[in-house]
N, C-alpha and C positions, 0 to 999 in steps of 0.2 A: 604547555602541557600535553604529555603525549599518554595515549594509552597503551598500553602494553601487560603481557601477562602478570607481571608482578604487582601492579596497581589494581587490574580488574577487579577481585573481589572487594576491594573499597569502594572502588565505583560503584560497584552493583548494590552495595549497601545503601551507599548514599542516595541512589536513584529509587530502592525499595522504601526508606523512610520519608524521601521528600517528595516522591512522584507517584505516592499512592493515590487511590481515588477509588478503585473497584477491588483492591485485593490482586491476587494471582502472584506466582513465583517467578522472580527473576532468574532462575536457573536455567530455563531453556535460553533466554538472551543470553547469558553469560556463556553457555557452551557454544553457540553462535558465533559470538566475538572471538571467545579464545581459539576456536579453529581458524575463523580469519586470521587473526595476528598470527597465530602459528604458521600459517601457510603464506604469508604476505607481508610480516612485520608489522613494527607497531604503528600504531597511526598517531600524528602530529594534528593537535586540536589548535585550529585557527581562529581568530576573528573575522567576522564578514566583513569587517569595515577594512581587511587588510587585502581581500582579494579585488582583482581587475574586475569591471563590468562586463567583461565577456567572458568570465570562468562559468562552466555549465556545475551548477551545485543540484544535486539529487537528494530533494527532500524527503526522508522517510519518518513514519510516526506509527506507533502500535498501540493498541488498545485492546479492549474486550479478552477473549480467551487466547492467551500466549500461543498455544500451539497452532489456531488458525492464522494467527499472524505471520508465524513462522513461515507456513506454506505459501502465504499470497504477497507479505511485503517483505522490502528487505534482502528479497533472494539471491541480488547480485545480476540480475538480469534487466535492471531499471535502464541502463543503458541501450539494450535489446529494444526495450518496450520504443524509447524515443526514435529509433531509427527506424523501426516498424513505422511508428505512425507518421514520420516523414515521409518515408514512401508512399504513404497512401493519401499525402496531401493532409496529414492532420484529421482526417474523417474518422473518428474513433467512437465507440459505441461500448458504454460501461453497463453491463447486466449485474445486478445485486437482488439476493433474494433477501434483503430486508429494506428497514426504512430508511430514509432521507440522502441515500446516495453517498454515504461516508468515503468509499473506495473510490468513487467518480472524482470527488473532489481532490485527492491525493494523486490520481492518475492526471488530473487536469493541472495539477501544479506542475507537473512533468512535461505533458505533451502541449499544453494548450485547452482550447475549448474542448469539450466532450459530451456527448449526448448520453444522459444518464437514462437507464431504466431501472425502475427500483419500485419497491412496495411503496404505494401512495395511500393505500385505503386501510381500513381496519380489518385483518384478517379473519378469516372465516375457515370452518372446518372442511376437509376434502383431500384428495387425494395429491401427491405432489403436483402431478401433470395438471390436474383440474385447478390449483391454485396459482401454480406460474402461467396459466392460460389466462385464469382470471384477472390477475395482477397485470398481465401485458407484459411478461418478463420470460417466457417461454421462448423456444427456438423458432417459431414463427414470429411473433413479435419483433425479436433481434433481427430476423431476415429482413422484415417488412421494413425495418427503419435503416438498416444498411443499404438496401436497394434505393430507397428514398435518397438517403445522403450521396449516392452516386450518379443517379438520373439528373 
C-alpha cells in the first residue's frame, strides 16, 4: 500500500470512522500529510516484520486537540531530537503541564529513558507561575533536575 494524494481522503475517512474515541477533525492531519506527500512523494507502507533489526523507526502518535498535536508531534524534527539526545548522553528532561507524562512516554520511545516532570497532584487555583512552581514543573524545577543529571 502507498499513501499518496489519490487515496489520502479515503484513508482519512477510514481513520475518522475506525479511529474515533474523542472526536476531532481529521482535516488538519490530512493537510499536513498532503503537504508532505506533495513535497517528498508517496509513502510506502511496510510491515514491521519486513524491516531489519537495525532500522530506525520513529513512532509518532496523536490524541487530544489536533492543533496542539500538530505543533508538538510529528513535526519532522524527531531525528533532530534523537541526535540532540545522543549528544548529551541521553540525559533528557521532559516537562509537561498536564497529568501522566504522555509526551514523555513518546519521547522515551524515541530516545530511551527520560526524566518526566508532569502534574502529579490535583490542580488548584492560582496564576500560571504559582501553579507551575507548585507542581514542580517551572523553570527552576527543570533546571534543578537538569543540573542533578550532569553532576
